[in-house]
C-alpha positions in Angstrom: 51.2 22.9 130.4 49.0 20.7 132.5 46.1 21.3 130.1 48.4 20.4 127.2 49.3 17.1 128.8 45.6 16.3 129.4 44.9 16.9 125.7 47.9 14.9 124.7 46.3 11.8 126.1 43.4 12.0 123.7 44.4 11.3 120.1 41.6 13.6 118.7 43.4 16.5 120.3 46.9 15.6 119.2 47.1 18.4 116.6 46.0 21.1 119.0 48.2 19.9 121.9 51.3 19.5 119.6 50.7 22.9 118.1 50.3 24.6 121.4 53.4 22.9 122.9 55.5 23.8 119.9 54.3 27.4 120.2 55.4 27.4 123.8 58.9 26.2 122.9 59.2 28.8 120.1 58.2 31.6 122.5 60.6 30.4 125.2 63.4 30.1 122.5 63.1 33.7 121.6 63.6 34.8 125.2 66.9 35.4 126.9 67.5 32.1 128.8 69.3 33.9 131.5 66.1 35.9 132.2 64.0 32.8 132.8 63.0 32.3 136.4 64.4 28.8 136.1 66.4 27.2 133.3 64.4 24.1 134.1 61.3 25.7 132.5 63.0 25.6 129.1 64.4 22.1 129.4 61.3 20.6 130.8 59.2 22.1 128.0 61.5 20.6 125.5 61.3 17.2 127.1 57.5 17.5 127.1 57.5 18.2 123.4 59.8 15.3 122.8 57.5 13.0 124.7 54.6 14.1 122.5 56.6 13.5 119.4 57.3 10.0 120.6 53.5 9.4 121.2 52.6 10.2 117.6 55.5 8.3 116.1 57.6 11.3 115.0 60.9 9.8 116.3 63.2 12.1 114.4 61.6 15.2 115.8 61.7 13.6 119.2 65.3 12.9 118.9 66.3 16.4 117.8 64.1 18.0 120.6 65.4 15.7 123.4 69.0 16.1 122.2 68.7 19.9 122.5 67.2 19.5 126.0 70.1 17.2 126.9 72.8 19.5 125.6 71.3 22.6 127.3 71.0 20.7 130.6 74.6 19.6 130.5 75.7 23.2 130.0 73.4 25.0 132.4 71.6 22.6 134.7 73.2 19.2 135.1 70.6 18.1 137.5 68.2 17.6 134.6 70.7 16.1 132.2 70.1 12.4 133.2 66.4 12.8 132.8 66.9 14.4 129.4 69.3 11.6 128.5 66.5 9.1 129.1 64.3 10.9 126.6 67.1 11.3 124.1 68.0 7.6 124.5 64.4 6.4 124.0 64.1 8.3 120.8 67.5 6.9 119.6 66.3 3.4 120.2 63.1 4.0 118.1 65.4 5.2 115.3 67.6 2.1 115.7 70.5 4.3 116.7 71.4 1.7 119.2 75.2 2.4 119.4 74.5 6.1 120.1 71.9 5.2 122.8 74.3 2.8 124.5 77.1 5.3 124.5 74.7 8.0 125.9 73.5 5.8 128.8 77.0 4.6 129.7 78.4 8.2 129.7 75.6 9.3 132.0 76.0 6.5 134.4 79.8 7.3 134.6 79.0 11.0 135.2 76.6 10.2 137.9 79.2 8.0 139.6 82.0 10.6 139.2 79.8 13.4 140.6 78.8 11.2 143.6 75.0 11.3 142.8 73.0 9.1 145.2 69.7 9.1 143.4 69.2 5.4 143.3 65.9 5.7 141.3 67.5 7.7 138.5 70.5 5.4 138.3 68.2 2.4 138.1 66.2 4.1 135.3 69.3 4.8 133.3 70.6 1.3 133.8 67.3 -0.1 132.7 67.5 2.0 129.6 70.9 0.5 128.9 69.6 -2.9 129.4 66.7 -2.2 126.9 69.3 -1.0 124.3 71.4 -4.2 124.7 68.3 -6.4 124.5 67.7 -5.1 121.0 71.2 -5.9 119.8 71.9 -9.3 118.4 73.8 -11.6 120.7 73.7 -9.4 123.7 70.8 -10.8 125.7 73.0 -12.0 128.5 74.5 -8.5 128.9 71.0 -7.0 128.8 69.9 -9.5 131.5 72.8 -8.6 133.8 72.1 -4.8 133.5 68.4 -5.2 134.1 68.9 -7.5 137.1 71.3 -5.2 138.6 69.0 -2.3 138.2 66.0 -4.3 139.5 67.9 -5.4 142.6 69.1 -1.9 143.3 65.5 -0.7 143.0 64.4 -3.3 145.5 67.1 -2.5 148.0 66.4 1.3 147.7 62.7 1.0 148.3 62.7 -1.4 151.1 65.9 -0.5 153.0 65.0 3.1 153.2 62.6 4.3 156.0 59.8 5.1 153.6 56.0 5.1 154.2 53.8 2.8 152.1 52.7 5.8 150.0 56.3 6.7 149.1 57.3 3.1 148.5 54.4 2.7 146.0 55.2 6.0 144.3 58.9 5.1 144.0 58.1 1.7 142.6 55.8 3.3 140.0 58.8 4.9 138.3 60.7 1.6 138.3 58.2 -1.0 137.5 59.3 -1.0 133.8 62.6 -2.6 135.0 60.7 -5.8 135.9 58.7 -5.8 132.6 61.8 -5.3 130.5 63.6 -8.0 132.4 60.8 -10.4 131.8 60.7 -9.6 128.1 64.5 -10.2 128.0 64.1 -13.5 129.7 61.4 -14.6 127.4 63.7 -13.8 124.4 66.4 -16.0 126.1 63.7 -18.7 126.7 62.8 -18.8 123.0 66.5 -19.3 122.1 67.1 -21.9 124.8 67.2 -25.7 124.1 64.1 -27.6 125.3 65.8 -29.0 128.4 66.6 -25.4 129.6 63.2 -23.9 128.8 61.7 -24.8 132.1 64.5 -23.1 134.1 64.2 -20.0 132.0 60.4 -19.8 132.4 61.0 -20.3 136.2 63.5 -17.4 136.2 61.1 -15.1 134.4 58.2 -16.0 136.8 60.4 -15.2 139.8 61.1 -11.8 138.3 57.3 -11.3 137.8 56.8 -12.1 141.5 59.6 -9.8 142.5 57.9 -7.0 140.7 54.4 -7.1 142.2 52.7 -6.3 145.6 56.1 -5.8 147.2 54.7 -3.2 149.6 51.8 -5.4 150.5 54.1 -8.3 151.5 56.5 -6.0 153.3 53.6 -4.7 155.4 52.2 -8.2 156.0 55.5 -9.4 157.3 55.9 -6.4 159.5 52.4 -6.7 160.9 52.8 -10.5 161.5 54.6 -9.8 164.7 51.6 -7.9 166.1 49.6 -11.1 166.4 51.2 -13.8 168.5 48.9 -16.4 167.0 49.8 -15.6 163.4 52.8 -17.7 162.8 52.6 -18.5 159.1 54.3 -17.1 156.2 57.8 -15.5 156.4 60.1 -14.2 153.7 63.6 -13.1 153.4 63.4 -10.2 151.0 67.0 -9.8 150.1 67.4 -13.5 149.5 64.2 -13.7 147.4 65.6 -10.9 145.2 69.1 -12.5 144.7 68.8 -16.2 145.2 66.8 -17.9 142.5 66.7 -21.3 144.2 65.4 -19.9 147.5 62.8 -17.8 145.5 61.6 -20.8 143.6 61.3 -22.9 146.8 59.1 -20.1 148.3 56.8 -20.1 145.2 56.6 -23.9 145.2 55.6 -23.9 148.8 52.9 -21.2 148.1 51.3 -23.2 145.4 51.6 -26.6 147.2 50.0 -25.4 150.4 47.2 -23.9 148.4 46.5 -27.1 146.4 46.6 -29.2 149.6 44.2 -26.9 151.4 41.7 -27.0 148.5 42.0 -30.8 148.1 41.5 -31.4 151.8 37.9 -29.8 151.6 37.2 -30.9 148.0 38.1 -34.5 147.5 37.1 -34.5 143.8 39.9 -32.0 143.0 43.0 -33.7 141.5 44.9 -30.7 140.3 44.8 -26.9 140.4 46.1 -24.6 137.6 47.8 -21.3 138.4 48.0 -18.7 135.7 50.1 -15.6 136.1 50.0 -12.7 133.6 52.3 -9.8 132.9 51.7 -7.0 130.4 55.0 -5.8 129.0 55.7 -3.3 126.2 53.5 -4.7 123.5 53.2 -8.3 124.8 51.3 -10.4 127.2 53.4 -13.0 129.0 51.6 -15.9 130.6 52.9 -18.5 132.9 50.9 -21.8 133.5 51.7 -24.1 136.4 49.7 -27.2 137.2 50.0 -28.7 140.6 48.7 -31.9 142.3 49.9 -30.6 145.6 51.9 -33.1 147.8 50.4 -36.6 147.4 51.5 -39.0 150.1 53.2 -41.4 147.6 54.9 -38.7 145.5 58.6 -38.2 145.8 60.1 -34.7 146.1 61.5 -35.0 142.6 58.0 -35.8 141.2 56.6 -32.8 143.0 59.3 -30.5 141.6 58.7 -31.8 138.1 55.0 -31.2 138.6 55.6 -27.5 139.0 57.7 -26.8 135.9 56.1 -23.6 134.5 55.1 -23.2 130.9 55.5 -19.8 129.3 53.5 -18.2 126.6 53.8 -14.8 124.9 50.9 -13.1 123.0 51.5 -10.1 120.8 49.1 -7.4 122.2 48.8 -5.9 118.7 46.9 -9.0 117.7 44.3 -8.3 120.4 44.0 -4.7 119.4 43.4 -5.6 115.8 41.1 -8.5 116.7 39.0 -6.3 119.0 38.9 -3.2 116.7 35.2 -3.3 116.4 34.8 -3.0 120.2 37.6 -0.4 120.5 37.6 3.3 119.7 40.4 2.9 117.1 42.9 5.7 116.7 43.5 5.1 113.0 40.9 7.5 111.8 42.1 10.1 114.2 45.6 9.8 112.8 44.4 10.1 109.3 42.4 13.2 110.2 45.4 14.7 111.9 48.2 13.9 109.5 46.4 13.0 106.2 45.7 9.5 104.9 49.2 8.2 104.0 51.1 9.9 106.8 48.4 9.0 109.3 48.6 5.3 108.4 52.4 5.5 108.7 52.3 7.1 112.2 49.5 4.7 113.3 51.6 1.7 112.1 54.7 2.9 113.9 52.7 3.4 117.1 51.2 -0.1 116.9 54.8 -1.5 116.4 55.9 0.5 119.4 52.7 -0.3 121.4 53.8 0.7 124.8 52.4 -1.1 127.9 50.1 1.9 128.8 48.4 1.7 125.4 48.0 -2.1 125.6 46.5 -1.8 129.1 44.0 0.9 128.0 42.9 -1.2 125.0 42.0 -4.1 127.3 40.2 -1.8 129.7 38.3 -0.3 126.8 36.8 -3.7 126.0 36.1 -4.4 129.7 34.4 -1.0 130.1 32.2 -1.8 127.1 31.1 -5.0 128.7 30.5 -3.2 132.0 28.6 -0.2 130.6 26.6 -1.9 127.8 24.9 -5.1 127.0 26.7 -8.4 127.1 28.9 -8.6 124.0 30.1 -12.0 122.9 32.6 -10.5 120.5 34.3 -8.7 123.4 34.2 -11.8 125.6 35.7 -13.8 122.8 38.5 -11.3 122.2 39.4 -11.4 125.9 39.3 -15.2 125.9 41.5 -15.4 122.8 44.1 -13.1 124.6 44.0 -14.6 128.1 42.8 -18.2 128.0 43.2 -19.7 124.5 47.0 -20.1 124.7 46.7 -22.7 127.4 43.0 -23.8 127.2 43.8 -27.3 126.0 45.9 -28.0 129.1 42.9 -27.6 131.5 41.2 -30.7 132.8 37.4 -30.9 133.2 36.2 -29.1 136.3 39.8 -28.1 137.2 40.1 -25.1 139.5 42.0 -22.2 138.0 43.6 -19.4 140.1 44.5 -16.3 138.1 47.3 -13.9 139.1 46.3 -10.8 137.0 48.4 -7.7 136.2 47.5 -4.1 135.6 44.2 -3.8 133.6 43.7 -7.6 133.6 42.7 -7.2 137.2 39.3 -5.8 135.9 38.5 -8.8 133.7 35.4 -10.8 134.5 37.1 -14.2 134.2 33.9 -16.0 135.0 32.2 -14.7 131.9 34.8 -15.4 129.3 33.8 -17.7 126.5 35.4 -18.7 123.2 35.8 -21.3 120.5 35.7 -24.9 121.8 33.6 -24.1 124.8 30.3 -24.9 123.1 28.8 -21.5 124.1 29.5 -22.0 127.8 31.1 -19.4 130.1 34.4 -20.2 131.6 33.0 -20.5 135.1 30.7 -23.3 134.0 33.7 -25.5 133.4 36.1 -24.3 136.1 35.9 -22.9 139.6 38.1 -19.8 139.7 40.0 -17.5 142.2 42.4 -14.6 141.9 45.3 -13.4 144.0 47.6 -10.4 143.9 50.6 -12.7 143.6 51.6 -16.3 144.3 53.4 -15.1 147.5 50.3 -13.2 148.7 48.3 -16.4 148.0 50.7 -18.5 150.1 50.3 -16.0 152.9 46.5 -16.1 152.7 46.5 -19.9 152.9 48.7 -19.9 155.9 46.7 -17.1 157.5 43.5 -19.1 157.0 45.0 -22.2 158.4 46.1 -20.3 161.5 42.6 -18.8 161.9 40.9 -22.2 161.5 43.2 -23.6 164.2 42.5 -20.8 166.6 40.4 -22.0 169.6 38.7 -20.2 172.4 36.9 -17.6 170.4 34.0 -17.3 172.8 32.4 -14.1 171.6 28.9 -14.4 170.0 30.0 -11.6 167.7 31.4 -14.1 165.2 29.2 -13.2 162.2 28.9 -9.5 161.5 26.2 -8.4 159.1 25.8 -4.7 158.0 22.9 -3.5 155.9 21.4 -0.2 154.7 23.3 2.3 156.8 21.5 5.7 157.2 21.7 8.6 157.2 24.5 8.8 154.6 26.9 11.7 153.9 26.1 11.3 150.2 22.9 11.4 148.3 22.0 7.7 147.8 18.7 5.8 147.8 17.8 3.5 150.7 18.6 -0.2 150.2 15.6 -2.2 151.7 16.8 -5.3 149.9 20.0 -5.3 151.8 17.9 -5.7 155.1 16.2 -8.7 153.6 19.5 -10.0 152.5 21.2 -10.0 155.8 18.1 -11.3 157.7 18.0 -14.2 155.2 21.7 -14.9 155.7 21.4 -14.7 159.5 18.5 -17.2 159.4 20.9 -19.9 158.2 22.9 -19.8 161.4 21.8 -21.2 164.8 24.5 -18.9 166.4 23.4 -15.3 167.0 24.7 -12.8 164.5 25.4 -9.1 165.0 23.3 -7.1 162.6 24.1 -3.4 162.3 21.7 -1.3 160.1 20.3 2.2 159.9 21.8 4.6 162.4 23.6 1.7 164.3 25.8 1.1 161.2 28.3 3.9 162.0 31.9 3.9 161.2 32.9 3.4 164.8 30.6 0.6 165.5 31.3 -1.3 162.3 35.1 -1.1 162.7 34.8 -2.1 166.3 32.9 -5.3 165.5 35.2 -6.0 162.5 38.1 -6.3 164.9 36.4 -9.3 166.6 34.3 -11.0 164.0 35.4 -14.2 162.3 33.3 -13.3 159.2 31.7 -10.1 158.1 29.3 -9.2 155.3 28.6 -5.5 154.5 25.7 -4.6 152.2 25.7 -0.9 151.5 26.5 1.7 148.9 30.1 1.9 147.7 32.1 3.6 145.0 35.5 3.7 143.3 35.9 6.9 141.3 38.1 9.9 140.8 36.9 11.2 144.1 37.5 7.9 145.9 40.2 6.2 143.7 40.9 3.5 146.4 37.3 2.8 147.1 34.8 3.7 149.9 31.9 2.1 151.7 29.2 4.6 152.8 28.2 3.9 156.4 25.9 5.9 158.6 27.1 9.5 159.3 25.1 9.7 162.5 28.2 8.6 164.6 31.0 10.7 166.0 32.3 12.8 163.1 35.3 14.0 165.1 36.3 10.3 165.8 35.9 9.5 162.1 38.0 12.4 161.0 40.8 11.5 163.3 40.5 7.8 162.3 41.2 8.9 158.7 43.8 11.6 159.4 46.1 9.7 161.7 46.9 7.1 159.0 46.4 8.9 155.8 48.4 12.0 156.6 51.6 10.0 156.7 50.8 6.9 154.8 48.9 4.9 152.1 46.4 7.4 150.6 45.5 11.0 150.2 43.5 12.5 153.0 39.8 13.0 152.2 37.2 14.7 154.3 35.4 12.0 156.4 31.9 13.1 157.5 31.7 10.2 159.9 30.5 7.5 157.5 33.3 6.8 154.9 35.0 3.5 155.4 38.2 3.8 153.4 41.5 1.8 153.3 43.1 4.4 155.6 40.4 3.9 158.3 40.7 0.1 158.1 44.5 0.1 158.3 44.6 2.7 161.1 41.9 1.4 163.4 41.4 -2.3 162.9 45.0 -3.7 162.6 44.8 -7.5 162.5 41.4 -8.9 161.9 40.3 -12.4 163.0 38.0 -12.6 159.9 38.2 -15.7 157.7 36.6 -13.7 154.9 35.0 -10.4 154.1 32.1 -10.1 151.6 31.5 -6.5 150.4 28.2 -6.3 148.7 28.7 -2.7 147.4 29.0 -1.2 143.9 32.4 -1.2 142.2 34.5 -1.8 145.4 36.3 -4.8 143.8 38.3 -2.3 141.8 40.9 0.2 143.0 43.7 2.5 142.0 46.1 1.0 139.5 49.8 1.0 140.4 52.9 -0.9 139.6 52.5 -2.4 143.0 49.1 -3.8 142.0 45.5 -2.6 142.7 45.3 -0.3 145.7 41.9 -0.5 147.3 39.6 -1.9 149.9 40.3 -5.5 149.1 44.0 -4.9 149.5 43.5 -3.0 152.7 41.5 -5.8 154.2 44.2 -8.3 153.0 46.8 -6.2 154.7 44.7 -6.2 157.9 44.9 -10.0 158.0 41.8 -11.2 156.0 42.7 -14.2 153.7 39.8 -13.7 151.3 37.8 -10.8 150.1 34.8 -11.0 147.8 33.6 -7.8 146.1 32.0 -6.8 142.8 33.9 -5.2 139.8 31.0 -2.9 138.9 27.7 -1.5 140.0 25.1 -4.2 140.7 21.3 -3.9 141.2 20.4 -4.3 144.8 17.7 -6.8 144.1 20.1 -9.0 142.1 22.9 -8.6 144.7 20.5 -9.7 147.4 19.3 -12.7 145.6 22.9 -13.7 144.6 24.0 -13.5 148.2 21.2 -15.5 149.5 21.9 -18.3 147.0 25.6 -18.1 147.8 25.2 -18.4 151.5 23.0 -21.4 151.2 25.9 -23.2 149.5 28.4 -21.9 152.0 26.3 -23.2 154.9 26.0 -26.5 153.1 29.8 -26.8 153.5 31.1 -25.6 150.1 34.2 -23.5 149.9 33.9 -20.0 148.5 35.5 -21.0 145.1 32.9 -23.7 144.5 30.0 -21.9 146.1 30.6 -18.9 143.8 30.9 -21.2 140.7 27.7 -23.2 141.6 25.8 -20.0 142.3 26.8 -18.5 138.9 26.1 -21.8 137.1 22.6 -22.0 138.6 21.9 -18.4 137.3 23.3 -19.2 133.9 21.1 -22.3 133.6 18.1 -20.4 134.8 18.7 -17.7 132.2 19.0 -20.4 129.5 15.7 -22.1 130.6 13.9 -18.7 130.5 15.3 -18.0 127.1 14.2 -21.4 125.8 10.7 -20.8 127.2 10.5 -17.5 125.4 10.6 -15.6 128.6 12.8 -12.6 129.5 16.5 -13.4 129.3 17.0 -13.2 133.0 20.0 -11.7 134.8 22.3 -9.4 132.9 25.9 -10.7 132.6 27.5 -8.3 135.0 25.0 -9.0 137.7 26.4 -12.4 138.3 29.9 -12.2 136.7 31.0 -9.1 138.6 31.7 -10.9 141.9 35.4 -11.6 142.3 37.2 -13.6 145.0 40.7 -12.2 145.9 42.9 -14.2 148.2 42.6 -17.9 149.1 39.4 -19.1 147.4 39.2 -22.3 149.5 37.9 -20.4 152.6 34.8 -22.0 154.2 32.4 -20.6 156.7 34.0 -20.9 160.2 30.7 -22.0 161.6 30.6 -25.2 159.5 33.0 -28.1 159.8 32.4 -30.5 156.9 34.0 -33.9 157.1 33.6 -37.2 155.2 31.9 -38.8 158.2 29.7 -35.8 158.8 28.6 -33.8 155.7 27.5 -30.8 157.8 28.5 -30.4 161.4 27.9 -27.1 163.1 30.6 -25.9 165.4 28.1 -24.8 168.1 
C-alpha cells in the first residue's frame, strides 16, 4: 500500500494507483472478514481508496467507500469509526450534503463522550470538521467560530499541558494545524460581512489566531530555556491567557511590533515606519495581514499608538495564482484529460481547482520557487509571486520603508528580495525596501528583547568574541575544498582590530566549533551544508578529524528523545540536535551560515524546522543563511561586501539591502556596457535574515556624535 500512496501523489500515475487500490479492495472484499489478521486492514484500505477518490474529484465514489468503511467500523472495530467518520463527512461536504455531515459529526462526538474516549486529538479533529460544515451553511458563521475556537483551544491545552517532547508536540500539532487555518477562514468570512467600524477588530482576531497557530513549540522552549540564563530577562508569555484572552493576546502582539520598530529607529534615524506582513495559506486562499507601525513616538498618546496598529486584512484566491502561473507550473490538466478523457478530465480538474486544498496550493507556489532556484532568472515567475504576495498592499508602502515578512508554509522559501512586478519600473523589491523575516510576531518580539539583553551585557572579557569557521577538512562526505572561504574569513577578520578566532581545516571539528559557539558574541561559518531527504532539517559539514565518539553521543543524547530523527554522526555533522544538546544558551548576537541550502528546513505546521530555528531556540536573535546552493566565489565576495557595511555601523537589514543593491546596479552597468550580465539572481537573492533584522555588529557602537566608535 505504501507504493500506491507514493504513486497517488503524482497525477500521471493516478489511473494506475486507483486501479491497484480498487483491486486490493475487491480482493479483500471476497475474503472472509473474520479470517483477516486484523479487521483494520479492510477498513483502512477502504479509507485509503476514499481518500484517492477525493483527490481526483470523484466525490460520490468517495462518499460510498467511506460510508462503507464507517459502517463496518461501527459494527466490528469502533476504534476506527471516528476516523472513518472524518473521511465520510469530508466527502459529504464536497457533495453539499451538509445536514448529513453535521449529523454525522455530532453523533460521533456524542459517542466518544459516552464511551469516555480521552483522545483529545481525535475529538478536536471531529469538532473542527463540524465547524467546517457550519461555516458552509448560511447564517451559521458564529456557530462555526465557536466550534473551531473550542477545538483549537483544546488542541493547545493538550499539546502543551502534556509532558511531551518537542518531537511529539510538533507531530501532534501537524494533525491539528487545519483547525487554525479553518478558523482564520471563518473569521475572514465574518470580516467581510462586518460593518466598517468592526473590520479592524475582526482582522485583529484573525491575526491572533494565526499567531496562536505557529511556532508554538519554539516559543514554549524559549520560555522554558529562559530560566537557564540569569541575564536573559526579556520576553515572557502566559500561554493559556494568550489562547483564551484576545485583549491580552493583542497587547502582546502590539508590544512585539512596537519594541521592534523602536529598536530599528534607534539605529536608523531615517526610518519613520515599519510594515509587518503576515501570511497564512488556508484551503484555497492566501490571507494577508498588513500592520504599519511608527513605534512609540514621545509625543504620541496610547490611543494614537493603538490606532496605528489596526491591521488590514486581504484574501487572495490561490486558484488565480495557479492559473496566472500556469506557464511556469507543470499543470495537471493534460494529465486529467489523459486519465479520464477530455470532457471528464476537464470536469475533475475544475472540481479539484474549486476544492484546491492547502497542500496543493503550497506545492504550486513551491513549484514556481523551485523553477527560479534550479533555472535561469524568470521574470514571469517573479511577477506571479509578486502579484500573489505583494500587490494586494503594495500601494500602502512608503519609499524606503522597511518590511518584515512573517511567512507561512511554502512561502518561507520565497526570495522576497528578488520579487518584481507592475509599477516597480523593473526594480527588484529589495531596491526599494529593506526586508526581514521572522517565524511569528511573538518570536520577533522575543528576538528584539534577547538582542537588547545581549547588547546591555557587560563584562565579556574573552577575546573569543568573533568566531570564524572556514573550509573544514577532512569531511565525512565527498565535497570539494573551499579555498575561497579561507580568503573570505581572513578578509572579514582584517576589518576588526580585536583578535578573532579562526577555525579551519582539521581544527574546525564539531567539538571545537560548538565549544567556541557557546562563548562567541558573533559567529560566521563558511563550509559545505545541505538540506535534503537525508538531512531534512539541515546539516553543516565540519571536520571529521575530531572525536567521533563524542560527536555520536552529542547527537544521540538529544535526538533519541527529542527534536529530530537520529542520524549517524561521523564526527563532523553539525545538526539541530547537536546545537540544542550541547550549546544551550548562546551569547551570539547573530549567526551567519555561508553554506548551501541551510536557510531551508523541514516543513511542519509548527513552521520550518531546521538549523536557523535551532539557533534561535539556543538564544541567537538573528540568523542569516541562503535558501539554495551558492557558488563559493560569489558567496565569498558577497560576504566581504556585507561585512564592510556592517563594520561601518549598518544594521543587518540595511547592510543586506545595500549589498544586494550594489550588485544589482553592477549587473545593470555591465549589461549596459555589453559585458556579461554579472551575478545570477539566486547568488545574491538567496540570503535570508530570520529573526530581528536590526542586529548590528557587537564590536561597533554607532552614535550620532560618533559615526563609528569601536568598543575596544
